[in-house]
C-alpha positions in Angstrom: -20.7 80.6 67.3 -17.4 78.7 66.8 -16.4 78.8 63.1 -13.5 76.7 61.7 -12.3 76.0 58.2 -10.8 72.8 56.8 -9.5 71.2 53.6 -9.8 67.7 52.3 -8.2 66.2 49.3 -10.5 64.8 46.6 -7.8 62.6 45.2 -8.1 64.4 41.9 -5.7 67.3 42.3 -7.9 69.6 44.4 -8.4 70.4 48.1 -12.1 70.9 48.9 -12.9 73.7 51.4 -15.2 72.9 54.4 -16.6 75.4 56.8 -17.8 74.2 60.2 -20.2 76.3 62.4 -21.4 75.2 65.8 -22.2 76.6 69.3 -19.2 77.1 71.4 -18.4 74.9 74.4 -21.5 72.8 74.0 -22.4 69.3 72.9 -23.8 69.6 69.4 -26.2 67.4 67.6 -25.8 65.3 64.4 -23.8 66.9 61.6 -25.5 68.5 58.6 -23.7 69.2 55.4 -25.0 72.0 53.0 -24.3 71.4 49.3 -24.1 74.3 46.9 -25.8 74.5 43.6 -25.2 75.7 40.0 -22.7 78.5 39.5 -22.4 79.2 43.2 -20.3 78.5 46.3 -21.1 78.2 50.0 -20.9 81.9 50.8 -24.6 82.5 50.8 -25.2 79.9 53.5 -23.4 82.1 56.0 -24.9 85.4 54.9 -28.3 87.1 55.3 -28.8 90.9 54.8 -30.9 91.3 57.9 -30.7 88.4 60.3 -29.3 84.9 61.0 -28.0 83.0 58.0 -28.9 79.4 57.3 -25.7 78.2 59.0 -26.3 80.3 62.1 -29.9 79.3 62.4 -29.1 75.6 62.2 -26.2 76.0 64.6 -28.3 77.9 67.1 -30.7 74.9 67.1 -27.8 72.7 68.2 -26.8 71.2 64.9 -23.1 70.7 63.9 -23.2 72.6 60.5 -20.8 72.0 57.7 -20.8 73.7 54.3 -18.8 72.5 51.3 -17.0 74.2 48.4 -16.5 71.5 45.8 -14.0 71.8 43.0 -14.2 75.1 41.2 -16.2 76.7 44.1 -15.3 79.3 46.7 -12.2 78.5 48.8 -11.4 75.2 47.2 -8.0 75.1 45.5 -6.0 73.1 43.0 -2.9 71.6 44.5 -1.6 69.9 41.4 -1.4 72.3 38.4 -1.0 69.4 36.0 -4.5 68.1 36.9 -6.4 71.4 36.9 -9.7 70.7 35.0 -12.0 73.8 35.2 -14.4 72.0 32.8 -15.7 69.6 35.4 -19.0 67.7 35.2 -21.8 66.6 37.5 -20.1 63.3 38.2 -16.9 65.0 39.4 -18.9 66.9 42.0 -21.4 64.2 43.0 -19.5 61.0 42.7 -15.9 62.1 43.4 -16.0 65.3 45.5 -19.1 64.9 47.6 -18.1 61.5 49.0 -14.7 62.9 50.2 -16.5 65.7 52.1 -19.1 63.3 53.6 -16.4 60.9 54.7 -14.4 63.8 56.3 -17.5 65.0 58.2 -18.3 61.4 59.4 -14.7 60.9 60.6 -14.7 64.2 62.5 -18.1 63.6 64.2 -18.5 59.8 64.3 -22.1 60.1 63.1 -24.2 59.8 60.0 -24.5 63.0 58.1 -27.7 64.9 57.2 -27.6 66.5 53.7 -29.2 69.8 52.6 -29.1 70.1 48.9 -29.5 73.6 47.6 -30.9 74.0 44.0 -28.5 71.8 41.9 -27.0 70.7 45.2 -30.1 68.5 45.6 -29.3 66.8 42.3 -25.7 66.2 43.4 -26.9 64.8 46.7 -29.3 62.3 45.1 -26.7 61.4 42.5 -24.4 60.6 45.3 -27.0 58.5 47.1 -27.9 56.7 43.9 -24.3 55.6 43.5 -23.8 54.8 47.3 -26.7 52.7 48.5 -24.9 52.2 51.9 -24.2 56.0 52.3 -23.6 57.2 55.9 -26.5 59.6 55.6 -29.4 60.3 58.0 -31.9 62.6 56.5 -32.1 64.8 53.4 -33.5 68.3 52.9 -34.0 69.8 49.5 -34.1 73.6 49.1 -35.4 74.6 45.7 -33.9 71.5 44.3 -34.7 69.0 41.6 -34.0 65.6 40.1 -36.5 65.4 37.2 -37.7 68.2 35.0 -41.4 68.3 35.2 -42.0 72.0 34.3 -39.1 73.8 32.5 -39.0 77.6 32.6 -39.0 79.3 29.2 -35.7 81.1 30.1 -33.9 77.8 30.7 -35.5 76.1 27.7 -34.1 78.8 25.5 -30.7 79.1 27.2 -30.1 75.3 27.0 -31.9 74.7 23.7 -28.6 73.8 21.9 -26.4 71.2 23.6 -23.5 72.2 21.3 -23.7 75.9 22.3 -24.3 75.2 25.9 -21.1 73.2 26.1 -19.0 75.5 23.9 -19.5 78.8 25.7 -17.0 79.5 28.5 -18.0 82.1 31.0 -15.5 84.4 32.7 -16.0 87.2 35.1 -19.5 86.1 36.1 -19.2 87.5 39.6 -18.0 90.9 38.4 -20.9 91.1 36.0 -23.4 90.2 38.7 -21.9 92.8 41.0 -22.5 95.4 38.3 -25.9 94.2 37.0 -27.7 93.2 40.2 -27.9 96.6 41.9 -28.6 98.3 38.5 -31.5 96.0 37.6 -32.8 96.2 41.2 -33.0 100.0 40.9 -34.3 100.3 37.3 -36.2 97.1 36.3 -36.7 95.0 39.5 -39.4 92.9 37.7 -36.6 91.2 35.6 -35.2 89.7 38.8 -38.4 88.1 40.1 -37.8 84.7 38.7 -34.7 84.4 40.8 -34.9 86.9 43.6 -37.8 89.2 44.5 -37.1 92.7 45.6 -40.5 92.8 47.4 -39.2 90.0 49.7 -35.4 90.4 49.9 -33.4 93.5 50.8 -31.0 94.0 47.9 -29.1 96.9 49.5 -26.2 94.5 50.1 -26.2 93.1 46.6 -22.4 93.6 46.3 -21.9 91.2 49.2 -24.5 88.7 47.9 -22.7 88.2 44.6 -19.7 86.7 46.5 -21.6 83.4 46.1 -21.4 83.6 42.3 -19.0 81.4 40.4 -18.2 80.9 36.7 -20.3 77.9 35.5 -18.6 74.9 33.9 -19.2 74.5 30.2 -19.4 70.8 30.7 -22.1 71.1 33.3 -23.9 73.4 31.0 -23.8 70.7 28.3 -25.0 68.1 30.8 -27.9 70.4 31.9 -28.9 70.8 28.3 -28.9 67.0 27.9 -30.8 66.7 31.2 -33.5 69.2 30.2 -34.0 67.4 26.9 -34.2 64.0 28.6 -36.0 65.3 31.7 -34.5 62.5 33.9 -31.1 62.9 35.5 -28.5 60.3 34.6 -25.0 60.4 36.1 -22.4 57.9 35.0 -25.0 55.6 33.5 -27.2 55.6 36.7 -30.7 57.0 36.3 -31.0 59.1 39.5 -34.7 60.0 38.8 -35.7 56.3 38.7 -33.6 55.5 41.8 -35.8 57.8 44.0 -38.6 55.4 44.8 -36.1 53.0 46.4 -34.7 55.6 48.7 -35.9 55.6 52.3 -34.1 58.5 53.9 -36.3 60.9 55.9 -37.0 63.8 53.6 -38.0 67.5 53.9 -38.7 69.1 50.6 -38.8 72.9 50.6 -40.3 74.6 47.6 -40.6 78.3 46.6 -44.0 79.0 45.2 -42.7 81.8 43.0 -39.5 80.1 41.8 -38.8 80.8 38.1 -35.7 78.6 38.0 -36.9 75.4 39.6 -40.7 75.7 39.4 -43.0 74.3 42.1 -44.1 71.3 40.1 -40.4 70.4 39.4 -39.2 71.0 42.9 -42.0 69.0 44.6 -41.5 66.0 42.3 -38.7 64.8 44.6 -41.2 64.7 47.5 -43.8 62.8 45.3 -41.4 60.2 43.9 -39.1 59.4 46.8 -39.9 56.2 48.6 -39.5 57.4 52.1 -42.5 57.0 54.5 -41.2 59.9 56.6 -41.3 63.0 54.5 -42.5 66.6 54.7 -43.4 69.1 52.1 -43.0 72.8 52.9 -44.2 75.3 50.3 -43.3 79.0 51.0 -44.4 82.2 49.5 -47.7 84.0 48.7 -49.0 87.1 46.9 -48.0 89.4 49.7 -44.5 88.0 50.2 -43.5 86.1 47.0 -40.6 83.7 47.4 -38.4 83.0 44.4 -35.3 80.8 44.1 -32.7 82.9 46.0 -35.3 84.2 48.4 -35.2 80.8 50.1 -31.9 82.0 51.6 -32.2 85.7 51.7 -35.8 87.0 52.1 -37.2 88.8 55.1 -38.6 86.4 57.7 -36.9 83.3 56.0 -35.6 82.3 59.4 -39.1 81.5 60.7 -40.5 80.4 57.4 -37.7 78.1 56.2 -34.6 77.8 58.5 -36.4 77.1 61.7 -38.6 74.4 60.2 -35.5 72.7 58.7 -33.8 72.8 62.0 -36.8 71.3 63.8 -37.1 68.6 61.2 -33.4 67.6 61.5 -33.2 67.8 65.3 -36.3 65.6 65.7 -34.8 62.9 63.5 -31.3 62.9 65.0 -32.1 60.3 67.7 
């Protein structure tokens, strides 16, 4: 694999980090851009505790794989200290940062870009598409993602019950806390993790590495999520993204974790049901023997055959 890293300015005081993974010395297919979700960066797309990562699996299939760190994520960096705004919102990521990354990928490859939205990354991808009806996008894949809240988990309902509190609390040291708590809970009370990651399905022995994907969440995004949960439909800069889905015709693959306690099955599959594309696929993964929760979509045993390979097949077949 040939791995390179790049930076692109977002015009708002930050340089966004882009990682590119492809097969060496070979012609590669259409570019695919992976978009991270809530409180995370792109690290997890290049990591798996036992086998090929999502990036590696797609690159082995011949795709030109890009992963983005938007502002406040991973390797992205502020270049203008006077414009540092750690309290960014959904519009900053979806309408300001994501277009800069997509334009960069299109310039580098000369092709339309396929999007993989992971969790909240799905919401960002569709918010971008709702604001850019002529977007240079080929196909869209959602991985445990959502646009409209159909079923809301009790944990999220409680955590975001107060819009005022959600937007007032500033989190610091989230990664260090996760590094301490995840191995401890996995050893003592693994059932507490199952809404997010299932120890029956995912090897947690490398939890200290997994938490590299964790970022401090933005209080402003927390406020916007609380408002979104109460309204159920996603609205970004006055555009109702939920209601824009039926007009979208991009080929779609919707991947849903049957045991997801963060984005439940009914909420995740709503994108598939409402989007207006005639070319769309629904992939539901997980069963009683091998339950798949939210993070298991990237980390579980056998995820390469269950999730990564079907995504690659879908994208390669539509890259004509």
